[in-house]
C-alpha positions as CSV (number, residue, x, y, z in Angstrom):
1,M,-29.5,-33.4,18.7
2,A,-26.5,-31.2,17.7
3,R,-27.0,-27.5,17.5
4,E,-26.2,-25.7,14.3
5,L,-23.7,-22.9,14.7
6,K,-23.9,-19.8,12.4
7,R,-21.0,-19.8,10.0
8,M,-19.3,-16.6,8.8
9,S,-16.8,-15.9,6.1
10,F,-13.2,-15.1,6.9
11,A,-13.7,-11.6,5.5
12,E,-16.6,-10.9,7.9
13,F,-14.5,-12.4,10.7
14,V,-11.6,-10.0,10.0
15,T,-13.8,-7.0,9.6
16,N,-15.6,-7.6,13.0
17,L,-12.7,-9.1,15.0
18,D,-13.2,-6.9,18.1
19,Y,-16.9,-7.8,18.3
20,I,-16.3,-11.5,17.7
21,F,-13.5,-11.6,20.3
22,D,-15.8,-10.0,22.9
23,R,-18.6,-12.4,22.0
24,I,-16.3,-15.4,22.5
25,V,-14.8,-14.2,25.8
26,R,-17.8,-12.5,27.5
27,E,-20.7,-14.4,26.2
28,E,-18.8,-17.7,25.9
29,K,-20.2,-18.3,22.4
30,E,-18.6,-20.4,19.8
31,V,-17.9,-18.9,16.3
32,V,-17.5,-20.8,13.1
33,V,-15.3,-19.2,10.4
34,E,-15.1,-20.4,6.8
35,K,-12.2,-19.7,4.4
36,E,-12.3,-21.5,1.0
37,D,-12.8,-25.1,1.9
38,K,-11.6,-24.9,5.5
39,I,-13.8,-24.5,8.6
40,V,-12.4,-23.3,12.0
41,I,-14.4,-23.3,15.3
42,L,-13.3,-20.8,17.9
43,R,-14.3,-21.5,21.5
44,P,-13.6,-19.8,24.8
45,G,-10.8,-21.4,26.7
46,R,-10.7,-22.6,30.3
47,S,-9.5,-20.3,33.0
48,T,-5.8,-20.6,33.9
49,R,-6.4,-19.4,37.5
50,R,-5.5,-21.9,40.1
51,R,-8.2,-22.8,42.6
52,R,-7.5,-22.3,46.2
53,R,-7.2,-25.4,48.2
54,G,-9.6,-26.1,50.9
55,K,-8.7,-27.4,54.4
56,A,-6.5,-30.4,54.4
57,S,-8.1,-33.7,54.7
58,A,-7.5,-36.1,57.5
59,A,-5.2,-38.2,55.3
60,D,-3.1,-35.1,54.6
61,E,-2.9,-34.3,58.2
62,A,-1.8,-37.8,59.1
63,F,0.9,-37.7,56.4
64,R,2.2,-34.4,57.7
65,S,2.2,-35.6,61.3
66,A,4.2,-38.7,60.3
67,F,6.9,-36.6,58.5
68,G,10.2,-37.2,60.2
69,G,8.8,-40.0,62.3
70,W,11.9,-42.3,61.7
71,K,14.4,-39.6,62.8
72,G,16.7,-41.1,65.4
73,I,15.2,-44.6,65.0
74,V,16.7,-45.7,61.6
75,D,20.2,-45.1,60.4
76,V,19.8,-43.5,57.0
77,G,23.1,-44.7,55.6
78,T,22.4,-48.3,56.5
79,F,18.9,-48.0,55.1
80,K,20.1,-46.6,51.8
81,E,22.8,-49.4,51.5
82,N,20.1,-52.1,52.2
83,V,17.8,-50.6,49.5
84,D,20.6,-50.3,47.0
85,S,21.7,-53.9,47.6
86,A,18.1,-55.2,47.3
87,R,17.6,-53.4,44.0
88,G,20.8,-55.0,42.6
89,S,22.0,-51.8,41.0
90,G,25.4,-52.3,39.3
91,R,26.0,-48.7,38.7
92,P,28.8,-47.0,40.6
93,P,27.8,-44.5,43.3
94,V,27.6,-40.8,42.5
95,S,29.8,-38.6,44.6
96,L,28.8,-34.9,44.6
């Protein structure tokens, strides 16, 4: 069953803005404001703080340990040429 939120007029909202803002932020309450035939619901937002990551999983560790594993085994230039020819790219190469 949906809960009924208390509605307030826009005039009441403007008059008590500081109190209403504190109520939304601190108490995490929703506020319904009416002006003419429009209804606006104000809700607290989600936190923008980033969560700290925990310890790396076994998959992350395996990925990191494999980094650079082809060094000295595969010729990078030949590998890139093989990939480009397999893709069939007709674009001219970019020289930087």
